[in-house]
N, CA, C and O atoms as CSV, one atom per row, in Angstrom:
chain,resi,resn,atom,element,x,y,z
A,1,MET,N,N,118.153,161.855,76.768
A,1,MET,CA,C,118.319,161.730,75.331
A,1,MET,C,C,118.738,160.306,74.979
A,1,MET,O,O,119.269,159.563,75.804
A,2,THR,N,N,118.487,159.972,73.768
A,2,THR,CA,C,118.876,158.674,73.241
A,2,THR,C,C,120.216,158.795,72.527
A,2,THR,O,O,120.489,159.795,71.862
A,3,LEU,N,N,121.027,157.793,72.667
A,3,LEU,CA,C,122.318,157.775,71.990
A,3,LEU,C,C,122.085,157.564,70.503
A,3,LEU,O,O,121.399,156.624,70.099
A,4,ALA,N,N,122.658,158.440,69.695
A,4,ALA,CA,C,122.503,158.366,68.240
A,4,ALA,C,C,123.878,158.320,67.594
A,4,ALA,O,O,124.857,158.845,68.123
A,5,PHE,N,N,123.919,157.686,66.452
A,5,PHE,CA,C,125.174,157.574,65.695
A,5,PHE,C,C,124.984,158.316,64.383
A,5,PHE,O,O,124.651,157.725,63.356
A,6,LEU,N,N,125.203,159.625,64.442
A,6,LEU,CA,C,124.924,160.502,63.312
A,6,LEU,C,C,126.036,160.503,62.275
A,6,LEU,O,O,125.793,160.764,61.097
A,7,ASN,N,N,127.235,160.218,62.704
A,7,ASN,CA,C,128.398,160.272,61.826
A,7,ASN,C,C,128.896,158.843,61.580
A,7,ASN,O,O,129.323,158.178,62.523
A,8,PRO,N,N,128.851,158.367,60.351
A,8,PRO,CA,C,129.257,156.980,60.086
A,8,PRO,C,C,130.776,156.759,60.057
A,8,PRO,O,O,131.228,155.637,59.827
A,9,SER,N,N,131.560,157.804,60.286
A,9,SER,CA,C,133.014,157.635,60.210
A,9,SER,C,C,133.517,156.781,61.364
A,9,SER,O,O,132.926,156.737,62.443
A,10,ARG,N,N,134.610,156.115,61.101
A,10,ARG,CA,C,135.318,155.308,62.073
A,10,ARG,C,C,136.759,155.271,61.634
A,10,ARG,O,O,137.057,155.477,60.457
A,11,SER,N,N,137.656,155.011,62.558
A,11,SER,CA,C,139.070,154.949,62.201
A,11,SER,C,C,139.768,153.927,63.089
A,11,SER,O,O,139.268,153.543,64.147
A,12,PHE,N,N,140.923,153.506,62.631
A,12,PHE,CA,C,141.701,152.538,63.392
A,12,PHE,C,C,142.667,153.294,64.283
A,12,PHE,O,O,143.413,154.152,63.811
A,13,ASP,N,N,142.654,152.981,65.560
A,13,ASP,CA,C,143.560,153.588,66.530
A,13,ASP,C,C,144.636,152.554,66.842
A,13,ASP,O,O,144.421,151.637,67.635
A,14,GLU,N,N,145.781,152.710,66.216
A,14,GLU,CA,C,146.865,151.731,66.348
A,14,GLU,C,C,147.377,151.638,67.778
A,14,GLU,O,O,147.710,150.550,68.248
A,15,ALA,N,N,147.440,152.752,68.463
A,15,ALA,CA,C,147.953,152.760,69.838
A,15,ALA,C,C,147.068,151.940,70.773
A,15,ALA,O,O,147.564,151.305,71.704
A,16,ARG,N,N,145.772,151.953,70.529
A,16,ARG,CA,C,144.835,151.210,71.390
A,16,ARG,C,C,144.429,149.864,70.802
A,16,ARG,O,O,143.712,149.099,71.447
A,17,ASN,N,N,144.883,149.566,69.575
A,17,ASN,CA,C,144.463,148.339,68.890
A,17,ASN,C,C,142.947,148.223,68.880
A,17,ASN,O,O,142.375,147.219,69.306
A,18,ALA,N,N,142.320,149.270,68.385
A,18,ALA,CA,C,140.863,149.328,68.393
A,18,ALA,C,C,140.371,150.221,67.256
A,18,ALA,O,O,141.113,151.041,66.715
A,19,VAL,N,N,139.118,150.037,66.921
A,19,VAL,CA,C,138.450,150.943,65.991
A,19,VAL,C,C,137.676,151.939,66.837
A,19,VAL,O,O,136.950,151.556,67.755
A,20,VAL,N,N,137.831,153.206,66.529
A,20,VAL,CA,C,137.153,154.260,67.275
A,20,VAL,C,C,136.019,154.832,66.437
A,20,VAL,O,O,136.154,155.015,65.227
A,21,PHE,N,N,134.895,155.111,67.098
A,21,PHE,CA,C,133.757,155.761,66.460
A,21,PHE,C,C,133.047,156.604,67.513
A,21,PHE,O,O,133.344,156.496,68.703
A,22,PHE,N,N,132.115,157.438,67.078
A,22,PHE,CA,C,131.480,158.378,67.986
A,22,PHE,C,C,129.968,158.275,67.927
A,22,PHE,O,O,129.371,158.052,66.874
A,23,GLY,N,N,129.378,158.446,69.091
A,23,GLY,CA,C,127.934,158.575,69.208
A,23,GLY,C,C,127.636,159.938,69.800
A,23,GLY,O,O,128.540,160.652,70.236
A,24,HIS,N,N,126.364,160.290,69.812
A,24,HIS,CA,C,125.964,161.582,70.368
A,24,HIS,C,C,124.767,161.395,71.288
A,24,HIS,O,O,123.781,160.748,70.936
A,25,ASP,N,N,124.880,161.978,72.473
A,25,ASP,CA,C,123.787,162.028,73.436
A,25,ASP,C,C,123.451,163.500,73.586
A,25,ASP,O,O,124.054,164.216,74.386
A,26,GLY,N,N,122.477,163.936,72.803
A,26,GLY,CA,C,122.194,165.373,72.757
A,26,GLY,C,C,123.377,166.094,72.167
A,26,GLY,O,O,123.818,165.781,71.061
A,27,MET,N,N,123.894,167.063,72.904
A,27,MET,CA,C,125.043,167.819,72.400
A,27,MET,C,C,126.380,167.215,72.821
A,27,MET,O,O,127.432,167.753,72.477
A,28,PHE,N,N,126.356,166.115,73.556
A,28,PHE,CA,C,127.580,165.481,74.027
A,28,PHE,C,C,128.068,164.415,73.059
A,28,PHE,O,O,127.300,163.558,72.622
A,29,GLU,N,N,129.351,164.477,72.728
A,29,GLU,CA,C,129.975,163.471,71.871
A,29,GLU,C,C,130.538,162.365,72.756
A,29,GLU,O,O,131.283,162.626,73.701
A,30,ILE,N,N,130.172,161.127,72.436
A,30,ILE,CA,C,130.600,159.971,73.211
A,30,ILE,C,C,131.529,159.131,72.345
A,30,ILE,O,O,131.165,158.738,71.236
A,31,ARG,N,N,132.715,158.860,72.845
A,31,ARG,CA,C,133.718,158.093,72.095
A,31,ARG,C,C,133.615,156.618,72.467
A,31,ARG,O,O,133.457,156.265,73.636
A,32,PHE,N,N,133.706,155.774,71.459
A,32,PHE,CA,C,133.691,154.329,71.658
A,32,PHE,C,C,134.904,153.716,70.974
A,32,PHE,O,O,135.298,154.134,69.886
A,33,PHE,N,N,135.487,152.721,71.627
A,33,PHE,CA,C,136.568,151.930,71.059
A,33,PHE,C,C,136.090,150.487,71.008
A,33,PHE,O,O,135.560,149.974,71.994
A,34,VAL,N,N,136.272,149.828,69.868
A,34,VAL,CA,C,135.984,148.404,69.747
A,34,VAL,C,C,137.324,147.698,69.629
A,34,VAL,O,O,138.050,147.878,68.652
A,35,GLU,N,N,137.643,146.891,70.635
A,35,GLU,CA,C,138.917,146.182,70.613
A,35,GLU,C,C,138.980,145.237,69.415
A,35,GLU,O,O,137.963,144.690,68.988
A,36,ILE,N,N,140.181,145.054,68.882
A,36,ILE,CA,C,140.331,144.230,67.678
A,36,ILE,C,C,139.902,142.789,67.905
A,36,ILE,O,O,139.463,142.129,66.964
A,37,ALA,N,N,140.016,142.287,69.126
A,37,ALA,CA,C,139.584,140.912,69.405
A,37,ALA,C,C,138.093,140.739,69.138
A,37,ALA,O,O,137.653,139.652,68.764
A,38,ALA,N,N,137.319,141.795,69.326
A,38,ALA,CA,C,135.876,141.729,69.074
A,38,ALA,C,C,135.584,141.722,67.573
A,38,ALA,O,O,134.521,141.272,67.145
A,39,LEU,N,N,136.519,142.216,66.789
A,39,LEU,CA,C,136.326,142.296,65.341
A,39,LEU,C,C,136.960,141.128,64.594
A,39,LEU,O,O,136.663,140.904,63.421
A,40,ALA,N,N,137.824,140.392,65.264
A,40,ALA,CA,C,138.588,139.334,64.607
A,40,ALA,C,C,137.732,138.137,64.217
A,40,ALA,O,O,138.102,137.375,63.323
A,41,GLY,N,N,136.602,137.966,64.873
A,41,GLY,CA,C,135.695,136.879,64.519
A,41,GLY,C,C,136.356,135.527,64.518
A,41,GLY,O,O,136.876,135.090,65.545
A,42,GLY,N,N,136.347,134.852,63.377
A,42,GLY,CA,C,136.856,133.495,63.270
A,42,GLY,C,C,138.341,133.394,63.006
A,42,GLY,O,O,138.834,132.318,62.670
A,43,GLN,N,N,139.064,134.488,63.150
A,43,GLN,CA,C,140.508,134.445,62.919
A,43,GLN,C,C,141.180,133.583,63.989
A,43,GLN,O,O,140.757,133.589,65.146
A,44,PRO,N,N,142.220,132.844,63.610
A,44,PRO,CA,C,142.965,132.057,64.604
A,44,PRO,C,C,143.536,132.964,65.688
A,44,PRO,O,O,143.930,134.097,65.412
A,45,ARG,N,N,143.579,132.472,66.904
A,45,ARG,CA,C,144.101,133.253,68.036
A,45,ARG,C,C,145.516,133.729,67.718
A,45,ARG,O,O,146.365,132.942,67.299
A,46,GLY,N,N,145.758,135.005,67.918
A,46,GLY,CA,C,147.076,135.566,67.671
A,46,GLY,C,C,147.283,136.059,66.238
A,46,GLY,O,O,148.256,136.762,65.962
A,47,ALA,N,N,146.378,135.696,65.326
A,47,ALA,CA,C,146.509,136.162,63.934
A,47,ALA,C,C,146.146,137.638,63.866
A,47,ALA,O,O,145.218,138.093,64.534
A,48,ARG,N,N,146.877,138.369,63.064
A,48,ARG,CA,C,146.599,139.803,62.906
A,48,ARG,C,C,145.969,140.059,61.553
A,48,ARG,O,O,146.375,139.489,60.541
A,49,MET,N,N,144.979,140.916,61.552
A,49,MET,CA,C,144.355,141.351,60.306
A,49,MET,C,C,144.946,142.728,59.985
A,49,MET,O,O,145.590,143.352,60.829
A,50,SER,N,N,144.721,143.177,58.780
A,50,SER,CA,C,145.179,144.511,58.393
A,50,SER,C,C,144.185,145.554,58.907
A,50,SER,O,O,143.056,145.228,59.275
A,51,GLU,N,N,144.619,146.790,58.926
A,51,GLU,CA,C,143.747,147.896,59.319
A,51,GLU,C,C,142.475,147.897,58.463
A,51,GLU,O,O,141.373,148.070,58.984
A,52,ALA,N,N,142.632,147.705,57.161
A,52,ALA,CA,C,141.476,147.682,56.250
A,52,ALA,C,C,140.516,146.545,56.605
A,52,ALA,O,O,139.299,146.709,56.520
A,53,GLN,N,N,141.058,145.401,57.000
A,53,GLN,CA,C,140.201,144.276,57.377
A,53,GLN,C,C,139.442,144.565,58.666
A,53,GLN,O,O,138.274,144.196,58.783
A,54,TYR,N,N,140.076,145.211,59.627
A,54,TYR,CA,C,139.374,145.584,60.863
A,54,TYR,C,C,138.250,146.573,60.563
A,54,TYR,O,O,137.150,146.452,61.104
A,55,LEU,N,N,138.525,147.546,59.704
A,55,LEU,CA,C,137.496,148.521,59.356
A,55,LEU,C,C,136.349,147.861,58.588
A,55,LEU,O,O,135.186,148.215,58.781
A,56,SER,N,N,136.673,146.912,57.725
A,56,SER,CA,C,135.638,146.156,57.003
A,56,SER,C,C,134.797,145.328,57.963
A,56,SER,O,O,133.575,145.262,57.830
A,57,ALA,N,N,135.452,144.697,58.928
A,57,ALA,CA,C,134.726,143.914,59.930
A,57,ALA,C,C,133.809,144.823,60.738
A,57,ALA,O,O,132.678,144.448,61.047
A,58,PHE,N,N,134.289,146.015,61.081
A,58,PHE,CA,C,133.453,146.977,61.795
A,58,PHE,C,C,132.217,147.319,60.958
A,58,PHE,O,O,131.095,147.318,61.464
A,59,ASP,N,N,132.434,147.607,59.680
A,59,ASP,CA,C,131.316,147.968,58.803
A,59,ASP,C,C,130.288,146.848,58.720
A,59,ASP,O,O,129.084,147.102,58.723
A,60,ALA,N,N,130.767,145.603,58.644
A,60,ALA,CA,C,129.860,144.456,58.550
A,60,ALA,C,C,129.069,144.259,59.839
A,60,ALA,O,O,127.945,143.756,59.814
A,61,MET,N,N,129.657,144.655,60.958
A,61,MET,CA,C,129.019,144.456,62.267
A,61,MET,C,C,128.388,145.734,62.816
A,61,MET,O,O,127.949,145.758,63.966
A,62,ARG,N,N,128.338,146.785,62.019
A,62,ARG,CA,C,127.952,148.109,62.514
A,62,ARG,C,C,126.650,148.110,63.322
A,62,ARG,O,O,126.602,148.715,64.393
A,63,ALA,N,N,125.611,147.457,62.844
A,63,ALA,CA,C,124.325,147.477,63.560
A,63,ALA,C,C,124.461,146.846,64.944
A,63,ALA,O,O,123.957,147.390,65.926
A,64,SER,N,N,125.137,145.707,65.026
A,64,SER,CA,C,125.283,145.065,66.339
A,64,SER,C,C,126.239,145.855,67.230
A,64,SER,O,O,126.048,145.913,68.445
A,65,ILE,N,N,127.259,146.460,66.640
A,65,ILE,CA,C,128.172,147.302,67.420
A,65,ILE,C,C,127.408,148.473,68.029
A,65,ILE,O,O,127.598,148.790,69.203
A,66,HIS,N,N,126.561,149.107,67.260
A,66,HIS,CA,C,125.762,150.225,67.787
A,66,HIS,C,C,124.841,149.749,68.910
A,66,HIS,O,O,124.677,150.448,69.910
A,67,ASP,N,N,124.244,148.575,68.755
A,67,ASP,CA,C,123.380,148.028,69.814
A,67,ASP,C,C,124.175,147.798,71.098
A,67,ASP,O,O,123.724,148.158,72.186
A,68,VAL,N,N,125.353,147.200,70.970
A,68,VAL,CA,C,126.204,146.946,72.133
A,68,VAL,C,C,126.663,148.269,72.746
A,68,VAL,O,O,126.720,148.398,73.969
A,69,ALA,N,N,126.984,149.237,71.917
A,69,ALA,CA,C,127.411,150.546,72.410
A,69,ALA,C,C,126.289,151.226,73.190
A,69,ALA,O,O,126.537,151.811,74.244
A,70,ARG,N,N,125.071,151.156,72.688
A,70,ARG,CA,C,123.929,151.742,73.405
A,70,ARG,C,C,123.764,151.097,74.784
A,70,ARG,O,O,123.535,151.784,75.779
A,71,LYS,N,N,123.882,149.776,74.827
A,71,LYS,CA,C,123.727,149.053,76.091
A,71,LYS,C,C,124.838,149.444,77.062
A,71,LYS,O,O,124.568,149.732,78.229
A,72,ALA,N,N,126.075,149.456,76.593
A,72,ALA,CA,C,127.207,149.821,77.455
A,72,ALA,C,C,127.055,151.247,77.972
A,72,ALA,O,O,127.291,151.513,79.151
A,73,TYR,N,N,126.668,152.150,77.103
A,73,TYR,CA,C,126.524,153.554,77.494
A,73,TYR,C,C,125.386,153.730,78.491
A,73,TYR,O,O,125.486,154.547,79.407
A,74,SER,N,N,124.309,152.976,78.324
A,74,SER,CA,C,123.169,153.116,79.235
A,74,SER,C,C,123.546,152.728,80.664
A,74,SER,O,O,122.931,153.210,81.615
A,75,HIS,N,N,124.550,151.862,80.827
A,75,HIS,CA,C,124.984,151.448,82.160
A,75,HIS,C,C,126.000,152.410,82.774
A,75,HIS,O,O,126.061,152.553,83.995
A,76,SER,N,N,126.793,153.069,81.932
A,76,SER,CA,C,127.904,153.861,82.471
A,76,SER,C,C,127.738,155.372,82.295
A,76,SER,O,O,128.141,156.150,83.159
A,77,ARG,N,N,127.148,155.777,81.184
A,77,ARG,CA,C,126.992,157.201,80.835
A,77,ARG,C,C,128.338,157.938,80.826
A,77,ARG,O,O,128.397,159.132,81.119
A,78,ARG,N,N,129.420,157.219,80.488
A,78,ARG,CA,C,130.747,157.844,80.392
A,78,ARG,C,C,130.939,158.426,78.999
A,78,ARG,O,O,130.264,158.024,78.052
A,79,ASN,N,N,131.863,159.373,78.880
A,79,ASN,CA,C,132.113,159.976,77.569
A,79,ASN,C,C,133.111,159.188,76.737
A,79,ASN,O,O,133.381,159.547,75.591
A,80,SER,N,N,133.673,158.096,77.309
A,80,SER,CA,C,134.564,157.209,76.579
A,80,SER,C,C,134.301,155.780,77.052
A,80,SER,O,O,134.294,155.504,78.252
A,81,ASN,N,N,134.084,154.879,76.095
A,81,ASN,CA,C,133.722,153.497,76.405
A,81,ASN,C,C,134.512,152.550,75.513
A,81,ASN,O,O,134.704,152.816,74.327
A,82,THR,N,N,134.968,151.442,76.093
A,82,THR,CA,C,135.671,150.419,75.330
A,82,THR,C,C,134.817,149.167,75.283
A,82,THR,O,O,134.400,148.642,76.315
A,83,LEU,N,N,134.559,148.692,74.059
A,83,LEU,CA,C,133.775,147.478,73.850
A,83,LEU,C,C,134.730,146.329,73.585
A,83,LEU,O,O,135.614,146.430,72.734
A,84,THR,N,N,134.552,145.243,74.312
A,84,THR,CA,C,135.432,144.079,74.177
A,84,THR,C,C,134.650,142.916,73.578
A,84,THR,O,O,133.434,142.997,73.403
A,85,ALA,N,N,135.348,141.851,73.272
A,85,ALA,CA,C,134.693,140.660,72.706
A,85,ALA,C,C,133.615,140.134,73.647
A,85,ALA,O,O,132.590,139.631,73.186
A,86,THR,N,N,133.824,140.240,74.934
A,86,THR,CA,C,132.847,139.786,75.925
A,86,THR,C,C,131.527,140.536,75.798
A,86,THR,O,O,130.467,139.958,76.037
A,87,ASP,N,N,131.572,141.799,75.428
A,87,ASP,CA,C,130.347,142.599,75.283
A,87,ASP,C,C,129.458,142.081,74.151
A,87,ASP,O,O,128.262,142.373,74.126
A,88,PHE,N,N,130.025,141.319,73.219
A,88,PHE,CA,C,129.277,140.850,72.058
A,88,PHE,C,C,128.717,139.441,72.248
A,88,PHE,O,O,128.144,138.882,71.312
A,89,ARG,N,N,128.868,138.866,73.415
A,89,ARG,CA,C,128.359,137.513,73.681
A,89,ARG,C,C,126.987,137.566,74.248
A,89,ARG,O,O,126.397,136.524,74.535
């Protein structure tokens, strides 16, 4: 099956400092975390954005995030995946 992103919801996971979203491979739900460093873009190193800003950055990057998530999942096939800034280079 192909990984699909049927549900556009996403949320900020404060404990992991990441935005979490879900994909689906058939009937299996696959969890993805995007680390905040990958969403910070041009922010100065060490600067913190608000939860709303991280979610906005996720929304702006959604298509590329889904592409990176598909690639990461195709290599691991795990039910939980963390995407880092390195994955977006």
